[in-house]
N, C-alpha and C positions, 0 to 999 in steps of 0.2 A: 342101454337106456338109462336116463337120469333117475335117481331115487325120487326126485320131486314129481316127475311124471307118473311114476308108479304110485306115489301117495295119492295123487289126484284121482287116479283110476280107482283106488280102493274107496275113496270118498263117494264116488258116484254109485248110484243104485244099479245102473245098467250101462254097459258099454255100447256105444254106437258102432254097428258093424258095417252098414251100408252107407253110401254117399249121402243119401237123403237124411239118414239118422245123424250123421256127422254134421251136416248142415244145420239141422235142428239144434243140436247141442251148441254149435258155434253161435247161432242166433241168440240162444238163451244167455250165454256167457257175455256176449257183446251188449245185449240189452241190459243185463244186470249191471255191467260196468257203467253204462250211460246213466242209469237211474241213480246209482250210488254217487256218481260224480255230480249230478245235477240236484239231487234231492236229499242226499245224506242218508245215514242209517235210519233216521226216523221216518223217512219217506219210502223206505225200501220194503216192498212186499212181493210175495210170490205172484200174486194176481197181476200187479203192475209189470213184473218181468215177463210173464206169459203174454199179456196184451201187447207189450212193446215188441216182443219177439215174433208176434203173429202166430203163436201156438196155443193150444188149449191148456188149461191148468193140468189136465190129465197127462198130457204129453210132457209137461214140465216134470211132474212127479215120477214119470217113467225113468228119468235120468238122475234127478236130484231129490234126495229125501227131505231136505229142508233148506232154509236160507243159509244156515251155517256152512253146509256142504258146498253151496255155490260161492260163498265168500272164500272158502279154502281153495276152490278151483281158480278163482280170479287171482288170489295171492300166488298160487303155485305158478301160474302163467307168467306173472311178473318176475318171479324169482328165476324162472327159466330164461327170460329175456336178459336179466342181469348176468347170468352165467354165460350166455352166448356172447355178450359184449366183452366180458373179461377174457374169454377164451380167444376171441378174435384179436383183442388188443395185445395179448401176451404171446401170440404166435410169432415165431421168427425172432430176430434181434434188430428191431428198428432203433433208430437214434432216440435218445431219451425225449427230446422235444416232440417228436412225431408220436411216440407212444402216449405221452401225457395228453397231447392235443386230441388224439383219437378217443382215448378213454373218457376224458371229460365230455367231449362232444356227444358221444354215443350214450353215456349214462344220463346226461341231461335230456337227450332226445327221448329215451324210453320213459322218463318221468314226466315229459311234457305232453305226451299224447292226450292224457286226461288228467291235468293237475288236480282237479277237484276230487277225482277218485283216490288219488294218493293221500290227500288230506283225510279223507274219510277212513281209509284203511289204516292210517297211522293213529288217528285220534278217536274214532267213533266205533267202528265195527269191532265186534269181539273176535278174538283169535284163539286158536288152540295152543296148548302148551308146546307142541312141536315147533311152532313158528317162533317161540321165544327161547328155545333150547340152544344155548351157546355151543353145545357139543353135537348138534344134529349133523346128518350127512351133508345137508346143504351148506352149513357153516364151514365145515371142513373143506368142501370143494371150493367154496367162495373165497375163503382165506388162502387156500392153496394157490389160487391164481395171483393174489396179491403178494404172496411169499415168493413166487416165481419172479414177479416183477421186481421185487426188492433184491433178489439174487442177481438179476440181469443189470439193473440200473442203479442200485443203491450201493455201489462199490466203495464210495467214499464215506458211507455212514458206517463207521467201524465200532461205534460204541454199543451196538445192539445186534442181536441176531437178525437174520433175514425174516424170520417169522414175526419178530416183534416189529420190525420196520414195516412189514406188510400189513400187520394189524393196525398200526398207527395210520397208514395211508387209507386203509379201508374205513376206519372209524371217522376219519376226517371227511372223506368223500360222502359217506352215508349221512353224517350229521349236517353237513352244509347243504347237500342236495335236498334232504328231507325238510329241513327248516325253510329253505328257499321255496319249496313247494307249498309249505304251509302259508308263507307270507305272500305268495304270488309273485316272487321275484326271480324264479328259476330261469326264465328265458332272457333275463337282462344280460347285456354284454359285460357289464362289470363283474357279475357273479362268475360267469365262465372265465373271464380273463384272470381274475384273482385266484380262482381255484386252480387253474393251470399253472399260474406263477408260484403258488404255494407248494404244490406237489413237485414241480420241477426243481424248485429251490431245495426242498427237503431231500429228494433223492439224489440231486446233483451235488449236495454238500455245500 
């Protein structure tokens, strides 16, 4: 089990055991994501989340002790999605062009589900120290996939280690995707095309 899933479980007050409970938690998290994306941090309240999810405020507090724990759960889900994309992209030994195309396409896709939400998570909502820790278990796993990609595809990049090359690709991807989400340009053809071209050119030498 991923360390991020474990962290999310620790943040929750109560773990949903039955299908009905799991559906309640899912409804709460989905409602919270919609409200954050539509109204921002200033409009985000536990009462709004409960109303939108169709649950009582008491049911909300059965699972989440406060707004911050819910934010952490949303962030953790997003990070899990990112890891899943990277794991899938780096499986096997695809041609470089196919690897980059799939990676960029799927990273953009998971950031495009609710672009407003990502802007709020990046710029408005508070975050815990663990999400800013460059040495966290998530960061190590995340950069590990990029290092694997650099090992497989960056064979002509001889001036730096695979770890450094992977970090450069990771930082470029994160910066461009996050800033495009802020600007509302993430789903434009030009952004995707240029990001694919940049990473392919870098890894291909």
